[in-house]
C-alpha positions in Angstrom: 31.7 63.9 114.2 29.8 61.6 112.0 28.7 62.9 108.7 25.7 61.8 106.5 26.4 61.8 103.0 23.4 61.3 100.1 24.7 60.4 97.1 22.6 60.8 93.6 23.4 59.7 90.5 27.1 59.0 89.9 29.0 58.0 86.4 27.9 54.6 85.1 29.9 51.8 87.3 30.5 50.8 90.5 32.6 54.2 90.9 29.8 55.7 93.8 29.2 52.1 95.2 33.2 51.5 95.9 32.8 55.3 97.7 29.9 54.9 99.8 31.3 51.9 101.2 35.0 54.0 101.6 32.9 56.3 103.9 30.9 53.9 105.7 34.2 52.1 106.5 35.7 55.6 107.7 32.6 55.8 110.4 29.8 57.9 108.8 25.8 57.4 107.5 25.3 56.7 103.6 22.3 57.2 102.1 21.4 56.6 98.4 18.7 57.3 96.2 17.7 55.3 92.9 15.7 57.5 90.1 15.7 54.5 87.4 16.8 50.9 87.1 20.6 52.0 86.4 20.9 53.4 89.7 19.7 50.5 90.9 21.9 47.7 89.3 25.2 50.4 89.7 24.6 50.7 93.5 23.5 47.2 94.7 22.6 48.0 98.2 19.8 49.2 100.6 18.2 52.5 98.9 15.7 55.0 98.9 13.8 54.7 95.3 12.3 58.1 94.3 9.6 56.8 91.9 7.4 60.3 92.1 7.8 62.7 89.2 10.5 65.6 89.1 8.0 67.9 90.9 7.9 66.2 94.1 11.6 65.9 93.9 12.3 69.2 96.0 10.2 68.7 98.8 11.7 65.0 98.8 14.8 65.2 98.8 14.5 67.9 101.6 12.4 65.7 103.9 15.1 63.3 103.5 18.1 65.8 104.2 15.5 67.2 107.6 15.2 63.6 108.7 18.1 61.6 108.0 20.5 65.5 109.0 22.5 65.2 106.4 25.2 66.8 105.9 26.8 66.1 102.3 25.4 65.8 99.1 27.0 63.9 96.3 26.5 63.7 92.3 27.9 64.2 89.0 27.5 66.4 87.0 26.3 69.6 88.7 23.5 70.3 85.4 20.7 67.5 85.6 17.7 68.7 86.2 17.1 66.6 89.6 20.6 67.5 90.7 19.6 71.3 90.3 16.9 71.0 92.5 18.5 69.2 94.9 21.7 71.7 95.1 19.4 74.0 95.6 17.7 72.7 98.5 21.2 71.9 99.9 21.9 74.7 99.9 19.4 76.2 102.3 20.0 73.7 104.8 24.2 74.3 104.5 25.2 71.1 103.4 28.3 70.4 101.1 27.9 69.4 97.8 30.8 67.7 96.2 30.3 67.6 92.1 32.1 65.0 90.2 32.8 65.2 86.4 35.4 64.5 84.5 38.8 66.0 84.4 38.9 69.6 83.6 42.7 69.2 82.9 43.2 65.5 80.5 44.3 62.7 80.8 44.5 61.0 83.8 42.2 62.8 85.9 38.9 63.2 87.4 37.6 66.5 88.9 36.1 67.1 92.6 35.0 70.6 93.2 32.4 71.8 96.3 29.2 73.0 95.0 29.8 73.7 91.5 32.3 72.8 88.8 32.7 73.4 85.1 30.8 76.9 84.3 29.3 76.8 87.9 32.6 76.7 89.3 33.9 79.2 91.6 37.5 79.3 90.5 38.4 82.6 89.1 39.3 83.7 85.7 42.4 85.3 86.4 46.1 85.1 85.4 47.2 86.5 88.6 45.5 84.3 90.7 47.0 81.4 89.6 50.5 82.7 89.6 50.3 84.2 93.1 48.6 80.8 94.5 51.2 78.5 92.1 54.2 79.4 94.0 52.7 78.3 97.4 51.9 75.0 95.9 54.1 71.5 95.5 54.6 71.0 91.4 52.6 68.3 89.8 54.8 65.0 89.8 54.8 63.3 86.1 53.2 59.4 86.9 52.6 56.5 85.0 49.4 57.0 82.3 46.7 56.3 84.3 44.8 53.3 82.8 41.5 53.5 80.8 39.3 51.2 79.0 36.6 52.1 76.5 35.6 49.0 76.0 34.7 48.7 80.1 33.6 51.8 79.8 31.0 51.1 76.9 30.1 48.1 79.1 29.0 50.0 82.0 27.1 52.3 79.5 24.9 49.7 77.9 24.4 48.1 81.1 23.0 51.0 83.2 21.2 51.9 80.5 19.7 48.8 79.4 18.8 48.0 82.8 16.5 51.5 83.2 15.3 50.4 80.2 14.8 47.0 81.7 12.8 48.9 85.2 11.5 51.3 83.3 7.9 50.2 84.5 8.8 50.5 88.5 10.7 54.1 87.4 7.3 55.3 85.4 7.6 58.7 86.3 11.7 59.2 85.8 12.5 61.3 83.0 16.5 60.8 81.7 18.5 64.3 81.3 19.7 62.7 78.1 17.7 64.4 75.1 17.4 61.0 73.1 15.3 57.9 74.7 17.4 54.5 75.6 16.3 52.3 72.7 16.7 55.7 70.0 20.4 55.6 71.3 21.1 51.9 71.3 19.7 51.8 67.9 22.7 54.9 66.8 24.6 52.7 68.4 24.5 49.6 66.5 24.2 51.5 63.4 27.8 53.1 64.3 29.3 49.5 65.0 28.2 48.0 61.8 29.8 50.8 60.1 32.8 51.0 62.1 35.2 49.6 59.6 34.9 51.8 57.3 34.7 54.8 59.1 37.9 53.1 60.3 39.5 53.4 56.2 37.6 56.9 55.6 39.6 58.1 58.7 42.9 56.4 57.7 42.6 58.1 54.3 42.0 61.9 55.8 44.8 61.1 58.0 47.2 60.6 55.3 46.3 63.0 52.9 46.0 65.5 55.7 47.8 69.0 55.1 50.7 69.8 57.5 48.5 73.0 58.5 45.3 72.8 59.9 43.2 74.2 62.3 41.0 71.1 64.6 37.6 70.9 66.3 37.1 68.5 68.7 33.0 67.6 68.5 31.5 67.8 71.8 28.0 65.8 72.3 24.9 67.0 71.8 23.7 65.9 75.5 26.7 66.9 77.3 25.3 69.8 79.6 28.0 72.1 79.3 27.2 73.0 75.4 23.3 73.0 76.5 24.3 75.2 79.5 27.5 76.7 79.3 27.3 77.8 76.1 26.0 80.3 73.7 24.6 77.2 71.2 21.8 75.0 71.4 23.2 72.6 70.7 26.4 71.1 68.3 25.2 72.3 65.1 24.6 76.1 65.1 28.3 75.7 66.8 29.6 73.8 63.8 27.7 76.2 61.5 29.4 79.8 63.0 32.9 77.5 62.8 32.4 77.2 59.3 30.8 80.5 58.6 33.7 82.2 60.1 36.7 80.2 58.7 34.7 80.8 55.1 35.0 84.2 55.5 38.4 84.9 57.7 40.9 82.1 57.4 43.8 83.3 55.6 44.3 80.8 52.3 46.3 77.6 53.3 45.4 76.1 56.6 42.6 73.6 56.6 39.6 72.7 59.2 39.5 69.4 60.7 36.3 67.9 62.5 37.3 65.5 65.2 33.6 63.2 65.9 33.8 62.7 69.7 34.1 58.5 70.9 31.0 58.4 72.5 29.1 59.9 69.8 25.8 57.5 69.2 25.7 58.0 65.8 21.7 59.3 65.3 23.5 62.7 63.4 25.8 61.9 60.3 28.2 64.7 61.3 30.2 63.9 58.9 27.4 64.7 55.9 26.0 67.6 57.7 29.9 69.0 57.6 30.3 68.0 54.2 27.2 69.8 52.8 27.5 73.0 55.3 31.1 73.0 53.3 30.1 72.9 50.1 27.9 75.3 50.9 30.2 77.9 51.6 32.5 77.0 49.5 35.3 75.7 51.4 35.0 72.0 51.0 38.3 71.7 49.6 39.6 72.4 52.8 37.0 71.3 55.7 37.9 67.6 56.7 35.9 65.0 58.5 37.6 62.3 61.0 35.7 59.8 62.7 39.0 58.0 64.0 42.0 59.8 65.4 44.0 59.8 68.7 42.8 63.4 70.0 46.6 64.6 71.7 48.5 63.8 68.6 45.6 65.6 66.5 45.6 68.6 68.5 49.2 69.0 69.2 50.2 69.0 65.4 47.6 71.7 65.4 47.8 74.8 63.9 45.1 76.2 67.0 41.7 74.1 68.3 38.3 75.6 68.6 36.1 74.2 70.7 33.0 75.1 72.7 34.4 74.0 76.1 35.7 70.9 76.1 38.5 69.5 78.0 40.1 68.2 74.9 40.9 71.8 74.6 43.7 71.6 77.8 45.3 69.1 76.2 46.2 71.6 72.8 47.4 74.2 75.6 49.9 71.4 77.3 50.9 71.5 73.9 51.2 74.9 73.5 49.0 75.1 70.5 46.6 78.0 70.6 42.7 77.4 71.9 39.7 79.8 71.0 36.7 78.6 73.8 33.6 79.9 72.1 31.5 78.9 75.6 32.5 79.5 79.2 35.0 77.0 80.6 37.5 76.7 83.5 41.0 76.8 81.6 39.5 80.0 79.6 41.9 82.3 81.1 43.7 85.6 79.6 46.8 84.4 79.2 46.1 80.8 78.5 43.3 80.7 75.4 42.8 83.5 72.9 40.8 86.0 74.4 39.6 88.1 70.7 37.0 87.1 68.3 36.9 83.8 66.9 37.2 85.6 63.1 40.8 87.4 64.5 41.8 83.4 65.7 42.6 82.2 62.2 45.1 84.6 61.0 46.5 85.6 64.2 46.0 83.0 67.2 48.9 83.5 69.5 50.8 81.6 71.5 49.2 80.2 75.0 51.8 82.0 77.8 53.6 78.1 79.3 54.2 79.8 82.8 50.4 80.6 83.1 48.8 77.4 82.3 51.8 75.4 84.6 50.4 77.8 87.4 46.9 76.8 86.5 47.2 72.8 86.1 48.9 73.6 89.5 46.3 75.0 91.4 44.0 72.7 89.2 45.8 69.6 90.9 45.8 71.0 94.3 42.2 72.4 94.5 40.0 70.3 92.6 41.9 67.5 90.5 41.9 63.8 91.4 44.7 61.8 89.9 42.3 58.2 88.4 39.7 57.6 86.5 35.8 56.2 86.3 36.7 53.5 83.1 39.3 50.9 84.9 39.6 49.2 87.9 42.7 50.8 88.3 41.8 54.5 87.6 38.7 53.8 90.1 41.1 52.1 92.9 43.6 55.5 92.8 40.7 57.7 93.1 38.7 56.5 96.3 41.2 57.1 99.2 41.9 60.7 97.7 38.1 61.7 97.2 37.2 60.5 100.3 40.1 62.5 102.4 39.2 65.4 99.8 35.3 65.4 100.6 35.7 65.2 104.7 38.4 68.1 104.2 36.2 70.3 102.4 33.3 69.4 104.9 35.6 70.3 108.2 36.4 73.8 106.6 32.3 74.6 105.9 31.4 73.6 109.1 34.6 75.8 111.3 33.3 78.6 108.7 30.2 78.3 110.6 31.6 78.2 113.5 33.3 81.3 112.7 36.8 79.3 113.4 39.8 80.6 111.8 40.8 77.8 108.5 43.6 77.1 106.8 42.5 78.0 103.1 41.7 75.1 101.3 44.3 74.0 98.0 
């Protein structure tokens, strides 16, 4: 049966265009809605340009679904307002929603789930479920690392946002889901690039003087919807404040607290100075450090524990057997895997993740919602296309069988 896939916004770069081409080659219809100039640049094929205000979008997407008999909706991230509205309309019309996101498990994986990811994922937070289900699944093979290129990712992001700015008048009603306007973010990035040599020098000094015992805190972006929607915090500032206050009041003498800047931070907020000032107010400036540049994998692997709102960096730590405390909602925040007590008790008694439960969790995710590959290199994208098409077609076929009352084998 021929299906009709409606594509909305994807990650910057050609991945969604390549995925659409593959679905066409498989004999299915493909539609695309462009909301801004960056969408238009990345798709580079006939598309529907939505130029109205956001209030008109629900009716517009419903018209598209009905007119073109859309069976599947494809998008990157399920928290953007335009995407949330489309998902709601799609549910009313029994349209299967395929949500791509950065991998739950890092590195080398991308997430593809139906109808929701992260805090909206239907995956249970039940250790027994993962242990029971993993028994029936093949082990995750050890494979070479997937190539990734920060330079390519940055180049594609700059091209996307540059095109959005250049064609802003053609999409005058579009409002980005990001909290800062493109020119403001661009100015922040230029300042960050200018300070790059000094920042690397500072980071080398911090790493050389780092104590053997420390807790690591990987920062997330203020634009990250996992922080904004799936946590109790309004932004990274309130999360950092809570972590510092808890560490000052409850951490035993000895361990340090190390904050690691996000590699895609736009530099608009000087976290290094803000954290230093707040630590001084709490009387712990001598125990708090800030790293602008560091390889995150060994940093968390050698930590006494990791505290995160809900970053997937937590899975890097868990894979190394390092205790993790999650402050928001995360798929991997499962009893037996992460610390389930309050943050105040984590500093003195972080516990240990149960290796067998995390291995079972990882195996289930690899079969259910992870695809090996990445968005930031040609090699990574090439690995994704074929299994993504297979997973999407299988998921849609299963959903339609259920609607028709036919028995189906559970997807893994």
